[in-house]
NUSENU-760926 format. One record per residue (C-alpha): x, y, z; residue in three letters. Coordinates in steps of 0.5 Angstrom, whole numbers, plus 500, padded with zeros to 3 digits. Layout:
N
R    px    py    pz   res
R     X     Y     Z   ALA
...
//
This chain:
197
R    px    py    pz   res
R   900   155   833   UNK
R   893   158   837   UNK
R   896   156   843   UNK
R   902   160   842   UNK
R   898   166   840   UNK
R   894   165   847   UNK
R   900   165   851   UNK
R   903   171   848   UNK
R   897   175   849   UNK
R   897   172   856   UNK
R   904   175   857   UNK
R   902   182   854   UNK
R   896   181   859   UNK
R   901   180   865   UNK
R   905   186   863   UNK
R   899   190   862   UNK
R   896   188   869   UNK
R   903   190   872   UNK
R   903   197   869   UNK
R   896   198   871   UNK
R   898   196   878   UNK
R   904   201   878   UNK
R   899   206   875   UNK
R   894   205   881   UNK
R   899   205   886   UNK
R   902   212   884   UNK
R   895   215   883   UNK
R   893   213   890   UNK
R   900   216   893   UNK
R   898   222   889   UNK
R   891   223   891   UNK
R   893   222   898   UNK
R   899   227   898   UNK
R   895   232   895   UNK
R   889   231   900   UNK
R   894   232   905   UNK
R   898   238   902   UNK
R   891   241   901   UNK
R   889   240   908   UNK
R   895   242   911   UNK
R   896   248   907   UNK
R   889   251   908   UNK
R   889   249   916   UNK
R   895   253   917   UNK
R   891   259   915   UNK
R   887   258   921   UNK
R   881   260   917   UNK
R   874   259   920   UNK
R   868   258   916   UNK
R   862   263   917   UNK
R   857   261   922   UNK
R   850   260   920   UNK
R   848   267   923   UNK
R   853   270   919   UNK
R   851   268   913   UNK
R   843   268   914   UNK
R   842   275   910   UNK
R   846   273   904   UNK
R   843   271   898   UNK
R   840   264   897   UNK
R   845   261   893   UNK
R   851   264   897   UNK
R   848   261   903   UNK
R   847   254   901   UNK
R   854   254   898   UNK
R   856   256   905   UNK
R   852   252   910   UNK
R   855   245   909   UNK
R   861   248   912   UNK
R   858   253   917   UNK
R   863   254   923   UNK
R   868   249   921   UNK
R   875   250   920   UNK
R   877   251   912   UNK
R   881   245   911   UNK
R   879   242   904   UNK
R   878   244   897   UNK
R   870   245   897   UNK
R   870   249   903   UNK
R   876   253   900   UNK
R   871   254   893   UNK
R   865   256   897   UNK
R   869   261   902   UNK
R   872   264   895   UNK
R   866   265   891   UNK
R   860   265   896   UNK
R   863   269   901   UNK
R   870   273   899   UNK
R   867   275   892   UNK
R   860   277   895   UNK
R   863   282   900   UNK
R   868   285   895   UNK
R   862   286   890   UNK
R   858   289   896   UNK
R   864   294   897   UNK
R   866   296   890   UNK
R   858   296   887   UNK
R   860   290   883   UNK
R   866   293   880   UNK
R   873   289   879   UNK
R   880   290   882   UNK
R   882   292   875   UNK
R   876   298   874   UNK
R   877   301   881   UNK
R   885   301   880   UNK
R   884   304   873   UNK
R   880   309   877   UNK
R   885   310   882   UNK
R   891   311   878   UNK
R   887   316   873   UNK
R   887   321   879   UNK
R   891   326   880   UNK
R   896   327   886   UNK
R   891   332   889   UNK
R   885   328   888   UNK
R   888   322   891   UNK
R   890   326   897   UNK
R   882   328   898   UNK
R   878   323   903   UNK
R   874   320   896   UNK
R   881   319   893   UNK
R   884   315   900   UNK
R   877   311   900   UNK
R   878   309   893   UNK
R   885   307   894   UNK
R   883   303   900   UNK
R   878   300   896   UNK
R   883   298   891   UNK
R   887   295   896   UNK
R   882   291   899   UNK
R   880   288   892   UNK
R   887   287   891   UNK
R   888   283   898   UNK
R   881   279   896   UNK
R   883   277   889   UNK
R   889   275   892   UNK
R   886   271   897   UNK
R   881   268   893   UNK
R   886   266   888   UNK
R   890   262   893   UNK
R   884   259   896   UNK
R   881   257   889   UNK
R   888   254   887   UNK
R   887   249   893   UNK
R   880   247   891   UNK
R   884   246   884   UNK
R   889   241   887   UNK
R   884   238   891   UNK
R   880   236   885   UNK
R   886   234   882   UNK
R   887   229   888   UNK
R   880   227   888   UNK
R   881   225   880   UNK
R   887   221   882   UNK
R   884   217   887   UNK
R   878   215   882   UNK
R   883   214   877   UNK
R   887   209   882   UNK
R   881   205   883   UNK
R   880   205   875   UNK
R   887   202   875   UNK
R   886   197   880   UNK
R   880   194   877   UNK
R   883   194   870   UNK
R   889   190   873   UNK
R   884   185   876   UNK
R   880   184   870   UNK
R   887   183   866   UNK
R   889   178   871   UNK
R   882   174   870   UNK
R   883   175   863   UNK
R   890   173   863   UNK
R   888   167   867   UNK
R   883   165   862   UNK
R   888   166   856   UNK
R   893   161   860   UNK
R   887   156   861   UNK
R   885   156   854   UNK
R   892   155   851   UNK
R   893   149   856   UNK
R   887   146   853   UNK
R   889   148   846   UNK
R   896   145   847   UNK
R   892   138   849   UNK
R   888   138   843   UNK
R   893   139   839   UNK
R   897   134   842   UNK
R   892   129   841   UNK
R   891   131   834   UNK
R   898   130   833   UNK
R   899   123   836   UNK
R   899   117   832   UNK
R   893   113   834   UNK
R   894   105   835   UNK
R   890   101   831   UNK
R   886   096   835   UNK
R   888   088   834   UNK
//
């Protein structure tokens, strides 16, 4: 009876190993697909990260975030995040004195048509447009970063699935070996002993 339980557990182990192998394969494919898509989409934009000279006067936090990618093509998630959060946002905040698009847009919408036609009104309208474009670009870049992160997680998950499948194969083999030993022991107990003459 015990050997039957071991064999059943081993069959379940084989099924689990198969599921983990399939999951590992799909996760590996997803990681590769996402990585390729992020790279292709970002590369098509033709953005080059700012050079070290261009970021030399920036705040330490922003400079340190951008330095690893200085002068390189923007073609991966971490570079997209650095560019969005430490270059575009910094310039947006500098242009708007830290005001958000919503705040600037609200100020512009509140102006009368005569006020919008003035030099100050036109400057506020241009700032509104600049912040809108900056927010749009930041959002797209941060989506690229998010997808790149998902791809990285899928890659790690695929490794975990393959390792889990390997462990299940080892445990299944050990379970089958144990079941054979138990069967042999059970047969020995069940077989009649021949008395010596």
